[in-house]
C-alpha positions, 0 to 999 in steps of 0.5 A: 226642912219642911214646915212643921206643926206648932212647936211646944204646944200647950196640952189639949184641954177639954176643948180643941187643939190649937189651930193650924199645923203649918207655918202657912195655914191650909186653905179652906176645904172645898165641898168635895174635900169635906164630903170625902173627909166624912166618908173617909172617917167612916171607913178608917180602920187603923192609925199610923204604924211605922209611918202609915197614918190610917188604913183604908180599903185598897184602891180607895184613893183612885181618882182623888186629887193628888194633893198632900193630904190625899198623898198622905191618905194613899200612903196610909192605905198601903201601910207606907210612910208619908213624907214630912210635908204631906204629914204636916198637911194632913195634921193641919187638915184634921185639926181644922176639921175637928174644930167644927166636928168634935164628935168625929171619932175617926178624925180624932184618931187620925190626928192623934196618930199623925201626932205620934208619927210627927213626934217620932220623926222630929224627936219632939216628945211633946207631940206624944202628949198631944197624941194621947189627948187626941186619941182619948178624945176619939175613944170618948166619942166612940169607944173601942168596944164599939168599933173604934179599934183605930184609936186602940192601934194609935195607942199601941203605936204611941206606947211603942214610940215611948218604948212602953212595949208591954202596953203596946203588946196589950193594945196590939193583941186586943185589936188582933183578937177583935180583927184577926183578918186585919193587918193594922195590929201587926206592925204594933205587935212586931215592934212590941215583941222585938222590944220585949225580946220575944223574937219568935212571936215577932217572927210569927207576927211578921210572917202574918203581916207579910201575908196580909200586906204584900209589897214594900211594907211587908218586905221591909218588915221581913228584911228586919226579921231576917236581920234580927235572926242573923240571916244577912244575905236574906235580909239584904235580898229582901231589903233590895226587893223592898227598895225596888218595889217602893212606890213613893219617894218616902217609901223609897227613902226608907228602903234605901236607909235600910240598905245603908244600915245593913251595909254599915253592920257588915263593915262596909261604910262606903256602901252604906254612905252610897245608900244613905246619899241615895235616900237623901236625894230621894227624900231630903227630909229623911234625917235618919239617913243623915245620921247614918251618913255621919256614922259612915263618914266617921268610919271612913275617917272623914271626921270633918264631914261627919261632924258637920252632918252630926251637928245638922242632924242633932239640931233638926232631929235631936234623938238622944242616941245621935247626941251620944254618938256625936259626943263620943266622936268628939271624945275620940278626937280629944275634943273634950270640951265639945264632948262634955257639951254634948253629954250635957245636952244629952242629959237635958234630952233624957230629962225632957223625955222622961217628963213626956213619958218616954223611956230612954233608959237604954240610951241613958244606961249606955251613957252612964256605963261609959261616961258617968255612973256604971252603978246607975246604969246597972240599976236602969237595966235591972229595972228593964230586965225585971219588967220583962223587957229582955231584948238583945240590946237590953241584955248587952247593955246590962252586961256591959254596965255590970262589967264597968261596975266591976262585976264582970262575972255576973255580966257574962251571962247577959253578954252571952244572951246578947251574942246568942240572940242571932243579931250580928252586932259588933258591939255585942261581940266586943263587950263579950270579948272584953268581959272574957278578957277581964276574967282571964279567958284569953282564948274566947276573948281573942275570938270575940274581939276578932269577931267584932273587928271582922264584923265591922272594923269601924263600929264605934270611934271609941270602942273599935280602937279599944277592941284592937288594943285589947286584941294586941295585948292578948297577943297571938295564941300559944304554939300548937293546935288541936292535935296537941290538945287531945285528951289522953287515951282512957285507962283500961277498965277491969272489963278489958283484963284478959281472962286467965288461960290454962295453957302455959305462956309462950316464951318470947321469940328473939325477934319479939325481944328485939322489937322487930314485928312486935305489933300484933295484927291491927284491930278495930280498937287499936287502929284509932289514932291518938287524936280520936280516943274511943268514945271521943268525937274528932275535933270540930265534930259533934259526938254521935248519939250513942256508940251503937249508932256510930259507924266503925271508926277503923278497918275491919280486921 
């Protein structure tokens, strides 16, 4: 892996951060670089969002030497991710600069935002503390109200990294109000709205961002929006276009990773594996693609390779969700000792995340629901829900936690919310199906379990076999079909009684008594089939707005 900034740094006091961000300190900056720093700091408009570090006017990087710092700046100008090596170089460059220029607010904002990105991409939450201190130094030198919106955007990005979506929403909306024609607030808002489950607002922010920041960054965000709405074909086409238009290796790797994620969700692990491999060939430091590769290998049954990749990624990028996935893969292989080791590591990571101000309650609840204390999982998710964090992921996890705690009927409403959100997630369908099955709703349960396995047969090494077992236990549906399940014809009402007649009733003819030609000429009402009683729609057909608006159902007599 590329050299990285100092690990486990001491918190920043009122003085400066520790010197040096790489194992080999960067060389002294030439005069040209020093002058460029000053000019660049004066025009910096925003900080790292979704991999971008700062924003400068388009074309500002023309003619610059293409060293690592310049590449990181150029990526930022396009709203694109920088490579880890370039990000490391930028951190070292800004650390040395602020040592001698402690009042340079834009450089403190850049440094703080780079710390956020490094913490996110290394899963080292200690960098979030450093980031917050650097951003506060920036605001102390130049308040946001006096034009330092870059630090505000940085605080919004930091809040999203800590899963504090309400705070991120506040920072993003504050910047958008002050700079409505700028693009830098929108990635913050998109992540915040999605984290809160405010999908309509996220879609509007995505459309605005795409209009302001065209090219691969806008296409990538648009693809994510389509995916969240369940529009798989649109998400795939847009993600492919983003990959085609990617301008740097880091940007290309991120786009290929997105294609891999979409393929995995479609239940195509071989295609997902190919995309993850391509991402890693493009950028060997793209560890999220290594985790995706491990997931795809497990779905293909290549468990030895999957375990090797998981061990590597959980060492270099120890995100709690990856450690949980590795533990569950061990458990699916009956390697209980290894799974317990991973679960103990997970608990330690969750504790450290909480100490650094990172809200990992979603992963913690998923773990507790299946491997620990379901009641604790319920409490975690209730806290999230009551705090207005109502994403489909929170709804699904709350539903499953309630089910595992023996409160399936209460969990049903949340499971339905998750499935109805639009995301085509096999786990959501599986959880709803299992809850329905526990409540004796065999028909809906069968349908949702089939949907889970049809969407992604290998969605989980533990849950996918469980879904198949539950489906087998339900068996085939009872014989019959819609034609045997229609409501009976309505009873005649008093309004349908024939009026009395003064004429004597005619005696029945012999042919009528014998049953021949007994039926009168068919009328519009009598011509309806049994499967469509008056006023009832046909099976699979929506009811008409009103009887007057419905066209005639039978031939004109």
